[in-house]
N, C-alpha and C positions, 0 to 999 in steps of 0.2 A: 111486133115495130121497136114496144119500151120508148120512155121515156126520151126529150132532147139530151139531156146529159148520158145516156146510156148509147145513141146513136152515136156522140161526139166522142166518147170511150171506144168505141168499136171502131171510127172511122180515122181516129188518130193512132191505135194499135196497128191499123192494117194500112197505116201509112198512103188511105187513101183521099186525096184533097180535095178532089171535088167530091165524095160525101160531108165535108164538112160543110163547104161551099153555101149549103142549103141551111145551114144550118143558122148561118147569121141575119143577123137585119143589114140592109144598108148600111145605118150610119154607127155599126160596129165600131164599140171603142175598146182596145186592147192597153190595156196599163201594163207595161215591163218592170223589169225590176233592174234594168239598169240604161235607163230612157228616161226624162222629168218628166215630158208629155208624150200624151197615149198615140199610138199606130192609130188612125180612124177613117172609118169607111171601109169597106168589103173588098175591093180590089187591093188595098196596101195591107190586110191583115188575112189575107188567105194570101198574097205574097211570103209576108213572113211565114204565116206556115209552113210555107212552101219552104223557107229555108232549115226554120227548128225543125223538119219533118226530116233535113239528110243531116240537121245536125245534131242531134242526140243519138247515141249509144246506147242500146238495150233499154230504151223508153218504156216505162210500164208502171201504171196505176195499181195502187194497192190499197187506197180506201177512198170512202164517198161520207162524206155528211150531208142532210137537205136542212132547208129552214129559210129563212128570208133576210136580207140583209139593206140597207140604204144601198143606193147605187154612188157614184162617185161625182155625176152628175145632179144626183139628186131626181126624182122620180119624175118631174115634167121635162128636164133636160137645162133645168137651170141651176139655181143654186140646193147643193146638198145638205142646207139648213131643214128641210122640211122632216118631217119623222116620219111621213110616207115610208113601206122598204117593197121589196121584189124578190118574187121567189130566186132563189138561190142555189149552187146546188157547187160544193169545195170538193175537189179532186186531189185527193194524194197520190204523190208520182214518185217515181226513184228512178236517175238516167246518168249517164256518164256523158260526160264532154272532153275531148282530149284527155283523157285517164286519170278527169276529175269526178267524182264522184257527187250526183247534186241529188238533196231530197227537197223537194218542191212539194207545191198546192196552186190548182189552177180553181180558182174562185168564179163561176159563168152564173151571169143574172139574165134574166129573160124576162121579155117582154111580155105582152097580155095575150099575144097569139104561140109564147114556148119557143121562141126562136130566141139567139144568143146575142143580147144588146150591149154587153157590156163585158170584159173578159178580162183577170186582173193573174197577172203570174207574179210566184214569190218563190223565192229559193235562198237555199242556204249551203255552202258556208261558203263567206265571202270571197276564198279564191274560187270557187264554183260560179260565182255572180262572174267574177275576172272573168273567168274561160269560157264562158258563156257569151260572156260581151263582143269580146273580140271575133271569136267565130261569130256569130250572126250578124256583126257588122261586114266580115269579110262575104259573107255570104247574101246579103241585103249589097254590099256595091257589085258583086261579080252578078250577083242580077237585076244590075239598073237602075235597082228601088233606093240606093243612095248610094251622094256622092264620094269619089273619092276622095281619104283623107288628103 
């Protein structure tokens, strides 16, 4: 069956949104490179993943690092000033969006049961961030998850 990270990678690469669902906590937070505040809660994060799975072309994971890191919200959901950390995995990926090649990482942070409680995405270069932001916003609006601008 593998680790949560292994199951997550397999589900994303196979574009199986239903398999990703069970890996998130109910109150999961996703920190995006194009939005200052996080996407919060399983329904919203799954909606975003649906858009991402349609948006990315030639998506593939190319590396993995494991360890521990402090969550953005801190270990108890409060201040991030605490020195406690949580099990974490960094998944390195490559993809294309609207002709722009993206290099990025997904930082997965797990709760005590091994489910993903925080998810941070970082991508480069800036032109790819812009292309990704436009494509994701259009998908969120199309799916009724964001208001039309």
